[in-house]
C-alpha positions, 0 to 999 in steps of 0.5 A, a space after each residue: 500500500 505504501 508503494 502505491 501511495 509513493 507511486 501516486 505522489 511521484 506521478 502527480 509531481 511528475 505530471 505537474 513538472 511536465 505540465 509546467 514545462 509544456 506551458 513554458 514551451 508553448 509560451 516561448 513558441 508564442 513569443 517567437 511567432 508574435 514578437 521580435 525577440 532579441 538574442 538575450 531574451 531568447 537565451 533567457 527563455 532557453 535558460 528557463 526551459 533548460 532549468 525546468 528540464 533539469 528539475 524534471 530529470 532530477 525528479 526522475 533520478 531521485 531515490 524516492 521516485 519509483 523506477 517507472 521503466 519497470 512498470 507496466 501500462 495497461 489500457 482500460 479500453 482498446 478501441 478504434 473510435 476516437 476518444 475525446 479524453 485521450 485527445 484532450 490529454 494528448 492535445 490531439 496527437 493521439 485519437 484513440 488507444 488502439 493497435 497503432 499506438 506505439 509508446 516505445 522509446 529507446 
């Protein structure tokens, strides 16, 4: 039971950090598209992103964080139809969890 609680807390922390990083990347891309940024400003934004990635990396390497690579992900439902929850969670990148989805990254 304690392992499950630790896993849940770790996943929440990881999710929060990933969301922060995602928002920072989106803000940076928006600035690049809409503003005339000077080089020091670009470097400041890059430093922010780099710091967030380093924080995320430290979180994953922490002794108290479970080793996520050893965990198995099982879908609750495999279907061909578009799933609005999956679309929302993946910002439209994944339409449905089916045989075509490949989550392997080596």
